[in-house]
N, C-alpha and C positions, 0 to 999 in steps of 0.2 A: 591739287596735284603739283602746282608750282612750289609750294612750301615743302612737300615731300621730296621733290627733286633737289631742292637746296640742301635738305638734311642729308640725303644720300651722298651728294657731292661734297659735303663738308669734309675738310681734311681729317678732322677727328673721327668722323663716322667711317671714313675710308680706312684709317689706321686700325680702328677697333674691328672693323669688318675683316680686314686681312688677318689680324691676330686670332679672331674668333674662328674664322674658317680653318686656319692652321691648327688651332687647338682641337677642333672637332675632327679634322682629318687625322691628326695625330691620335686622337682618342679612338678613332675607328681602327687604326693599326693596333693601339693598345688593347682594345677589346678582342681583336683577333688573337693577339698574344695570350690574353687571359683565357680565352675559350680553348685555344689549341693546347695550352699548358694544362689547364684544369682537366680537360677530357683525356689527355694523354697520360697524366700523372696520377689523377685521383686526389681526394682530399688530403690524405696523409703525406704523400710525397710533395704535393703542391705546398702544403704547410711547412714541410721541411725546408724547401727552397726559400719560402717567405721569411722564415726565422733566420736562416743563414744570412740573408741580406739585411734584415732589420737591425741586427746588432751593430754592424759597421755604420749603417746610416745613423743610428742613435749616437754613436761615438762622434761621428763627424758633426752632427747637429750641436753637440756640446763643445767641441773644440773649434769648429769653424767660426769665422767672424761675420759671415753673411754680408758680404760687401756690396752686393748689387744695388740694393735700394739706396744706400748711402752714397756710393760713387756716382750713381746716376744723377743724384741731386746736384752734386758739385760739378760733375762734367757738364751738365746742361747749363749751369750758371757761368762757368768759365768760357764755354763755347759762345754763349749769347753776348758776353762782354769782350770777346776776342782776347782772352788771357791765355794765350797758346802755351806758354811755358808751364803755367799752373795746370792746364789741361793735361799736358804730357806727364807732368809729375804725378797727377792723380792716377793716370793709367799705370805707371810703374808701381805706385804704392798699392793699388788694388790687386794687381797680379802677384806682387810679392807677398802680401798678406794671405791671399788665397792659397798660393803654393805652399807656404810655410805651415798653414793649418792643415792642409791635406796630407802633407808628409807626417805631421804630428799625429793625426788621426790614424794613419796607416800603422805607425809604430805602436800606438796604444792597442789597436786591434791585434796586431801580431803578438804583443806581450800578454794579452788577456783572453784571447779566443779559446784556448784550451780549457781554462777554468769555466768560462761561460757555457761552452758547449757541454762539458761533462757535468758540472755541478748545478748550474742554473736551469738549463734547458733539457738536460738529459738526452742529448743527441750525439752519441758517439760517432766520430768520423766527420763532424761538421766543422771542426776547427780549421783544417787546411783550406776548405772552400770559403770559409769566412775571410781568411787572409787574402785569398786569391781575388775575391770580389773587392776587398778594400784596396787592392793594388790599382784599381781603376781611378782612385780618388785624385792623384796628382794630375792626371789628364782631364778628368771631369772638372777640376777646380778652375780650369781655364775659361769655363763657360760664363761664370758670374760677371766678371769685369768686362768680358767680351760683349755680353748682352747689354750692359750699361753703355758701352762705347757705341754700339750699333744703334741703340735707341736714342742716344743723345744726337747722333748724326741722322736720325729719322730713316734709318734703313729697315723699316718694318717689313718690307717685302722680303728682304734677305732673311730676317728673323723667321718669318713664316716658312720660307723654303727650308731653312736649316732645321726647324722644328719637325716638320713633316718628314724630311729626308732622313733625319736621325732615327725617328721611330720606325720608319719603313725598313731601314737597315737592321735595326734591332729585331724586327719581326723575321727578316731573312735569317739572321743568326740563330734565332729560336728554332725556326723550321729545320734548318740544316743540322743543328746539334741534336735536336730531339729525334730526327730521322736517323741520325747516326747511332742511336741507341744509348746516348749518355744520360738520358732520363733527367732526374731532378738536378744533377750536376750540370747538365747541358743548359738548363734554364738559368742557373746562377752564372755560368760562363757567358752566355749570350747577353744577359742583362748588364754584366760588368763591361763587356765589350761595347755595348751600345752607349753606356755612360761615357766611357773613354773616348769613343769616336765623336760623340756629340761635343764634348769639350774641345777636342783638337780641331774639328771643323769650324767651331765658333771662333776660336782664336785666329785661324787662318783668314776667315772672313773679316774679322775686326781689323787685323793687320793690313789687309788689302784696302779696306775702307779708309783707314788712317793715312795710308800712302796717297790715295786719291785726293784727300783733303789737305795734303801738304805736310803731314806729320810723319814723314819718313824716318826721322831720327828720334822718335819718341822713346825708344828703349835706352838711349844713353842719357836721358834727362835725370837729374838728381832729384831724389824724393824730397829733399829739404825745401824745394820750391813751394810746397804746400804747407810748410811748418807754421806760417803766420796764423792759420786757422786751426792749429793743433788742439787747443782747449775745446773749441766748439765741435771739432771733428770727433774728438775722443768721446765727448758726451753723447753726441748723436749716435756714434758707432756703438757705444756701450748699451744704450737703451734699445737700439734696434737689434743688437745681438740677443738681448734677453727676450724681446718680443718674438723673434723668429725661433729661438730655441724652445720657448714654451709651446709654440705652434707645432714644432717637430716632435716634441715630447708627447703631445696629445695624440699624434698619429702612431708613434712607435712604441711607447710604453704599454698601451693596451694589447698590442700584438704580442709583446714579450710576456705580459701577464697571462694571456690566454695560452701561449705556448708552454710556459712553465707550470701552470696550475691545471690546465685542461687538456693539453696535448696539441700536436700539430694540426689535427683536423679542425678544431675550432679556431686556431690561428689562421688556417686557410680560409675559413668563412669570413673572418674579419678582413683579411687581405683582399679577398674578392669584393667584399662590400665597399671597401674604401676605393677600390678601382672604379666601381660604378659611380659612387658619389662624386669622385673627382671629375668625372665627365660633366656632371651637372654644374660644376663650379667654373668651367672653362670660360663662359661668357663673362662671369664675374671677374675672373682673373684678367682677361683682356681689357675689360672696361677700366679696371683699377690701374693697370700699367700705363694706359694711355692718358687717363684723366688726372692721375696724381701730379705729374709735372705741370699740367695746365692749372690746376688748383693752386699749386705752389706759387706760380707766377702771379696769379690774380691776388692771392693773399699778400705777397710781398710788395705788390704795387699799390696796395691800399684799397683795392676794389672788393671789399669784403661783403658788402650787401649783395653783390652779384654772385659771390661764392654760394650763399645760401639759396638764392634763386636757381642757380645752376644745379645744385644738388637736388632740389625738388624736381626740376625737369628731368634730370637723368634717372631719378628713382621711378618716376611715373612712366617715362618712355622706354626705359631699358630694364630696370630692376624688377618692377612689378610683373610685366609679361613673362620674364624668365622664371621668376619664382612661382607664378601660377601654373606655368607649363610643367614644372617639376612636381608640383602638388597633384596635378591631373594624372601624372604617370604613376603615382604611388599605388592606386588600386590594381594596376596591371602587373605589379612585381611578382606576385605568386604564380601568375600564368607564364611570364616571360623567363624567369630564372631557370626552371627545369628545361624549357625548350632550348635555351641558349647554352647553358653551362652543363646540363645533364641532371638527372634526378638525384645524383649523389649530393648536389649542392642545394636542393630545395629548402633545406633547413635555414638558409640565410634569409629567407623572404621577410620574416617579421622584423629581424634586426635591421635589414636594409631599408625597410619602410620607415623605421624610426630615425635612421640616420638621414634619410632623404628629407625629413621634415626640417632638420637643422640646415641642410644644404639649401633648401628653398628659402629659408629666412636669410641666409647669407647672400643669396642672389638678389633678393629684394633690396637689401641694404648694402650693396656692394661698395658704396662710396664711404663707408664708415672709416676704414683705415686710411684711404687717401685724404679724407677731410682732417683727421686728427694729425697726420703727419704733415700735411701742407700748412696747418696752423702752428707748426713747431711744437706740438704737444705729444711728442713720442713718449715722454716720461709718463704722462697721464694714461695714454693708451696701454703702455706696457704694464703698468701697475694693475689696471683693470683686467687685462688679459691674463696676468699672472694669477689673480684671484679666481678667474674662471677656470684656468688650467688646473690649479690645485684642487678646487672643488670637484671638477669633473673626474680627475684621476683618482681622487679619494673615493668618490662614489663608485667608480669602476672597480677599484680594489675591493670595496665592500661587497659588490654584487657578483664578481667574477666566480667566486667559489660556488654559489648557489644557482646563479642564473646563466653563467657562461657568456657566450657571445651575445645573447639577447640582452643581458644586463649591461654589458659594456656598451652595446649599441644604443641602448636607452639613455645611458648617462651622457654619451657624446651628442646624440641627436637633440634631446630635450635641453641639454646644457647649452648647445649652440643656439637654439631658438631663444632661450632666455637672455643670453649674452647680447645677441643682436637687438632684441627689443629694448633692453636697458640702455645700451650705448646709443641707440637711435633716439631714445627719449632724452638723453643728456645733451644731444647735439645743440639744440637751440639755446638752453640756458648757459651751456659752457661757451658757446659762440659769443653770446652777449657779454659774458664776463671777460673773455680774452680780448674782445673788441674794445671794451672800455679801458682795459689796462695796457693795451698795446700788444697783447698776445704773448708776452714773455719772450722766449728766444725766437728770433726771426730767422727765416731761411736765408741763404746767401743771395746777393743781389741778382735779380733777373733769373731766378732758378727755375726756368721752365724750358721745355723743348722748343716752343715757339712763343715767346712772350707776347707777341701782338696778335696771336691767333684768336679768333672770335667764333662764336657759334658752338652748339653742342649737338650730339647725335639725337 
C-alpha cells in the first residue's frame, strides 16, 4: 500500500494522470460530436464533411514544420540551465515558423481546392468550405509552441483544462450549427472554429505563464539568439518534420483514397473508425509527452542503464494493462457500434476491430518514440517509420479498390502491429550499439523538464 501511495503521488504519475484524464474527458466530448454528427448527417453527408476537412489537414501536414516536439526539447534545456535569452528566442522562432507555414498551407489550399474537389474527389461545392476550414490554420498554429512553453514550465494542469475546454466549446459549436439547419457545412464550420479557438486560448495561456515567470518581454527577443545551435536544430527539425509528416499521411491519405475511389460513405466509415481508435491512444499519448523529456535528461546525464530499466517498468505498469484493455474491448465492437452510432454505421465493425489491434500494440509499446528521440536517434526512427508508411499506404492503395474500408483498415491495423513489434525488438541491440559509441548526436545539456526528477509511474 505504501509503495502504491508513493507511485500515485509521484510527480510523473500526477502529470500523466492529469493529461490522461483530460484526454479522456476530451475524448468523451469528441465521441458526442461524432455521435451527434453521424446520426444527424448520415454516412454520405458525414463523409462529405470528413473529406472537406481532410484535404486541408493533409496540405498542412506537408507544409507545416511540426515545431512542438523540437521546441519543447530546447525550451526545457534552456529553462533548466537558466539561459533565459535563448529560451525567449526559441519562443519567437517557434511561433514564427508555425505562423509562416500555416499561412502557406492556407494559400496552397485556396489555390488548389477547386481542382481537388472537382477532379479528385468529385464533390461539387466542396471547394469553398475547404478554404473556409483552412482559414482556421493561422489561429490553430499558435497551439504548437504554446503547448511546448506550458509543458516546459510544467503547467500540465493548464494544458488539461485547455484541452477539455476547447473540445467542449467545439461540441457546443456543433450542436448550435447543426440545430440551425446548416447540416454538413455546419460540422465543417464548427470544427474549424474549434481549431481556431483552441490555438488562440493556448497562446493566451502561454503568454500569461511567461509573464508570471518573468519573461514579459519575450516577443521582442531576436531569433538569432538561438543561431549557435542552428546546424543541430536544423537536423533535428528536418528529421522530426519527416517523421510527423509520414504519420499524418498514414491518417489522411487512406481517407482521400476511400473518398476518391469508393465515395463519401466509406470515407465516413474510416473517419469514424479513426475517431474511435484515437481514444485508445490517449493514455499512450499522455505517457509519451510526460516521459520523453525525462528520458532525454537521463540519457544526456549518462544514466543510460537506468533508461532501459525505466522503460521496462513503464511498459509493464502502464503499457501492458492499457493494451490488454483495448484487446478485451475488440469483441464488443459489433455490439456497441450500432447502438452508439446507428445501424447505418454497422459496416465499420470489422475494419474497426482490425485497427484496434494496431492501437493496442502501440499502447503496449508507448515508449518507443520517446526512447529513440531521447537517444538522439530521430534519423533512425524516421527512416524506419518511412518504410512502414510507404508499405502500409502501398498495401492500402492495392486493397482499396476490391476491399474498400476493410482492406484499408487491415493494412493500417496489422501494419501498426508489425511495426511496433519490430521496433521494440530493435531497442535492446540498438541501445547497446549507441551506448558503446556514445549515441551519436546528443540532446542539449539538461534537456529535461525536471532533470533531477526520480521515480516512474
